[in-house]
Phi, psi and omega in degrees: 000126175274139180283154179266349178201142179241157180226152176248109188263119182265149179301146183261114187240142171298146185313315187295338181258009176308329176300337179296328179291321176298319177295324180289329184268014168237119188285011167310326182301331181293333177239024178240112180306314184296321177289314178305309175307322180297309181294330174296324179293324183301314178195100183299320186286319179293322179305317184285312186289336181272007188052041170067045181247100190291332176294313175301314176312303178300335176279342183245342183293145185291149176300329179295324177293320177301317181292329177293313179292334170310320182272002183263105178301321183297315185289321181292328178293319178294318182298321180290327175294318183290331177288317179300320181293323178294312182297316176299322180297312185293333185253354181298158175282125194258167169303322181295314184299329179278329181287319191232060184296340184252023182230074184284340192253009183290156169206130177244128182261127183248111180264128177211145180292336182210153182222118179256099184256319182197158186292337179274009177231073189279067175244040181224157172253330185183221190301319186295321184280324178292324172297323178293318178302310184291333176299313176298315182301312178286331176299319175299310179300329182269352179079017180298145183273071182251142170238147174264151180226129187196181177252142177257109181274126182300319181253347177066212173263167188288156168267141188254138162216162183253135173282186183296335179272007181080014185272137180286136176244155181239145169226150184240083171303138180282127176284130179261095184302327184287345175245038177227170190283056186237144176245133170277121185281137191230159172279166180308330182275003178094352180278164186286139174282125183233148172232159179249137177237133183277131168235168181304122174071012178190163175249131174256131186256152175220140172265175193232129174242152187237133161244129186269116182253080186065242176279343192262130172269143175245116187254131181229142189263145185226108183269000181284060188219159166281151007266023183293155176274180191296326179293323180285335171304322190279357178301324175254036182268301185236136172295124176057033176253179182073186183266196184295314177308314181291321179302316178295320170310303181301317182283338168293317181296316183291317182277307182285315176295326181290329175290318180299319178296319177296326178293319180293328180281352177092008181275144174256091186282133181249355172207139183240131179243119182262110179275095186081172185280000183302328187264013193291330179301348176299329181292321181297313186298319178293323174302310185303314184299318185288333170290307190276331183252337182250351172081014179277158169274175187304308184299324176289311177305309183300326184293316180294316180298303186299329185284338181245018177260149174227135177231133177248118174266138178241012188248114183270002176220149185303327184296343185270358191264132176299120176235135181237144174307140184303320185290333177282332176290321180291329184289316186271339181231017184294339179299330176296334183296316176294314176308315179285347189057053183249165160275149184305322181291322177295323176294316182295329180300339183295335184247028180231133177293312177260097189290349180270353181269094182291352177256359180297144177286169183272110178268122179300320178297316177298313177307309184299315182298317183287344184251018184233141178273337178218132181229152181206151167266183199244012173198163186297316179296317186289327170302319172300313178300316183292323175295320176297321184291320186255011182303335178298343176279350176231078185300135175069007173271132176305140192297332177290343179255005176304129193280060172236104182279181176232132168234112186288134181299170174211183179225156181279111198293318182293345179273331189257337179275133190300158187298312179299326182285326173301314183298324177294316174297318180301322187289318187254335180248354177096162183290357187253017180294327184293348181226002183292132176283171191297329180272013179286136174300343178310318187291343172290348178276007185296324180292342180289342172292118177303134181309311182302320186289316180294321179293313176304320175298315181296319178300319173301321178287326177296319180298309180308313174299320182296308182300317174302313182299316179303304187294327178289326180290322182297312180297322173305312182291322182293319182302324181252027172066038180289155187286161184290333176286326174295315181295325177290324179291323177302325179289353178240012181290152174066146178248121184296348179255357183275152173300120191243121176258133185251142175213112182214122183182176179291139183274074171262153185297327181294342184276351170049061181299338182250017179302327183291345183263004190293325179248104186291322176297314182294315179293330176291326177293314180302321183280326190239354189292328186227114181290342176271351177231063187295144176232138179215158182245136171241117183237143179202158178148161184243146165258146177305137182309334177265359182266088188293315178303326175291322172299319180301327176291325176293320179297318187295317177301314179295321174299319184295313183305307186291315182293333182259001174070037190246030186302332186270340188251340179235124186227127167266123184259111181286168181049056178309134173210189187294323178296312179298322180299313177300324170292320186287322184284350174258333193255343175283169180259326173227160177241120185263137176213122190231049176293163175270109181298138004256050189261359174268108186305310182215292188083135181232338185299321173302321175295317175302318176303312183301315189293334179274000177096014178269131167292154174260143165242109191208152162295145188282083180213160181056221188295327186294335173301337184260343189286166164275087188280001172275311186281335187250003185173207178227150178255138167273113179079187186236023179088024180281152173241129184248152176276327176264108184293328181290322177294317181305310177306315180299310184301306188285332173296316178301320175301314178295314175308312179303315180301309184301310184298311195263335189239295192293304182293314176305321179296318182296324188261009176281099185251152175267193179298335181271003180078019181253131180282078192302315186292324180292325179291328174297322178290324175296320174299322180290319181303323182283309185297323186264336185257324185301311182295336184255307190271062179228157183281345172293318174292317185299311182291327173304317184291317172305317187292313183287326183260345181233306187292307182303311176301314183296319181295314174304319179296325179302310178296325180289312188284342186257356178285159181053050177060035175076022183300321176299319180294321176298314180297318181294323181292314176298318176302309184299323181293319182290326177306299186303324177293332188241357181310312186279009171268351181295135173228130177274101187286313187198145180233119181251124180248134188288329185248171181280203181278345182247116181220172181257160175302139177064006175286135185282138179238127180269130181234125180234135180230145185238120183237150170255103184272006182052233182276353176281170182235172177294340177284350186262342190230158172232125178258133182227150170263137180243109188236152175170186182288158179259121185272183183296342180268358182079020177262150171288127184239162177044046187289155169233132179260128178241121176295130174276154183266131177284125178253003182101196185254156172266183186298339179262007176085012176274141188277136185249130177228139177225157177196151173254129176235168178221155173248121183272354175228155182276178182110188175278110192235164180202172177220159169216176178231142180221158180236133180236154172289151183225124175200130189295340182269357185281146176291320181203162186290344184269006188294323177281355178060044178228137180207147174233140179240149168293141184248000000 
């Protein structure tokens, strides 16, 4: 039966408790210990059953309980403190205000297909989403003028359960938006704010929801409304669900719809950040607006868009990139061809590395890279991998200079560090530990934390995790009709005093979740050989519903547990989410990570573990390759890359067993007369001291701001002034550059010395160039010098800009420079010419370079 009228019914709160509503609707509570404790105190059972959702709590709690707390002075005092903390947080002078005091009208838009903010808002699948959530939280902490843009999924990502064979099954609970920390955006007349997006033969409408993340709003589109048809309702149904057609529908809604949404909300965005390629269609829509509404041509519009776009890639392998068939791209987005005055092949070339391959699919990552003035990977190693993977977009540019930078990921400290551990740090390090840089004297106080206090706190965290895992397994078994014996067994899993290895992540095959099981005899020996040195595993994670090999890994682990009779010592925790993650990274003793190098872009769970004092045991991949893995954990191998994956698995599994047997487990159980593992605690303190100040999103966001947001926003103001005159000038300059670049001729290079020189001896170099119709203001001439490798190539090169000396009598341009070599050996040099223009984001922007031959 359909209703004839609908209502949005809000919780009825006594006037004295109205602050609870304000607290509930700002996700600041998720990383504020006082406020989270307040809601837990209101009704502990309801807090757990609501999945820590304060809005749902306030809507379902009994009026009797509300009247009780109205008379509870202790509760009211805590509520008032929480409200004061929120208001002080929202009004404090921020890092951004100190950095950019004269930039009041900036706005940075951050597009992501998923956001993992808290477990009661299940619209994320894994690390990418949680990183995006942490990005918003630290943007709020730093006061950046940033807004998030995403899709609000009715079913989100799936809830996981296991059948009797240990095979992953999926169910899709419906998200009740009206009982979540969401605001429905409305027009001044009270009607829903809606935007329309063009699809073939129809317009799809979406309404706008907002979640307030501290100071930062996250706006999300919802297509599950009338007058959309049933298919279009499902565009925002499931995260990463559906077929190719549904994925392109979603990415059009995210990119194109996201731009239209921001415009409808009244934002004048000065920098756009695409978190992965899912939102790359936003560039096409921005170009359209500049053409149709501002009167620019395509070249001018693209210049504005590319100069103010930022792209972050998270994918270390080509298989992880969204690719769409050309015919589908033309079908769904072909209307942009006429607007841009393009041929269809020219349009498809925007998403192709090899523009001459007319059958190649359309790559969202390539589109994003071509439409961004700043691009980056998410760890130093990943930046190197990305430059290698996308080097074809910058022909003849040395791979190490391909303009894909690296900004290493971090995690939001106040979100992932356990409550009791935060209080410990606050007590001994002070309240600024969560954002203090590595060189802060604060970290010198790490040794002031008594070993016993740190250890007892960690043991409490381990106990909390064990008790939760038991309760979680019992509930899981009861929900699927488990036997009484299975339920009784679940109530006794894990030893709260035993050495606990944690492994939790997405079950993709390259992460090798079963590497530790490769040699059954050795792992059984580690687990069972010494009852006084118990070892146990806590494992969690989801495989994508269509990833059959990933699901097989989960089944293999569950089969191993049963077949080896290890139900008490090895536990797979179903339906991994943010809440389980937070318990595990605080309650385990080490964090295990076994990806196949170099396929882990970054990884962030190990960072969270380190912030809680857990040493890592990991392959040198992603972030761990940058960490002090000797002082703060152990490295599996030495960063080798193998041609034979089977051999690699054998070598690295044995290396893991050796570490556990000879170093890790013995160190953990090495106790003094007080029963404390002093050397282990020293490793814990190092893990905190050395990893917390760098691998956090406070450092990461400051880096994004200084390297990407500030420059992109400045370019926006520069290029758009005087009716876009600088953008038009730059676009025209590039067109002229393209027409005449290949007329440049390097006529002569004169080196003052012979082939035998000494270290630090000055070498004078003079070059004569024919710049044709270009001038010295259009180019930068450089000497490119370095050692010569076995292939005869210059490696570890340094580029030195040459000085322009004017023209000779024949009209040729003269450049000179003095260079030295600081190391001995077989060295060499070359000369290159790069474009130069003050308006460009980098000299590689035109994708032109000339080398001496």
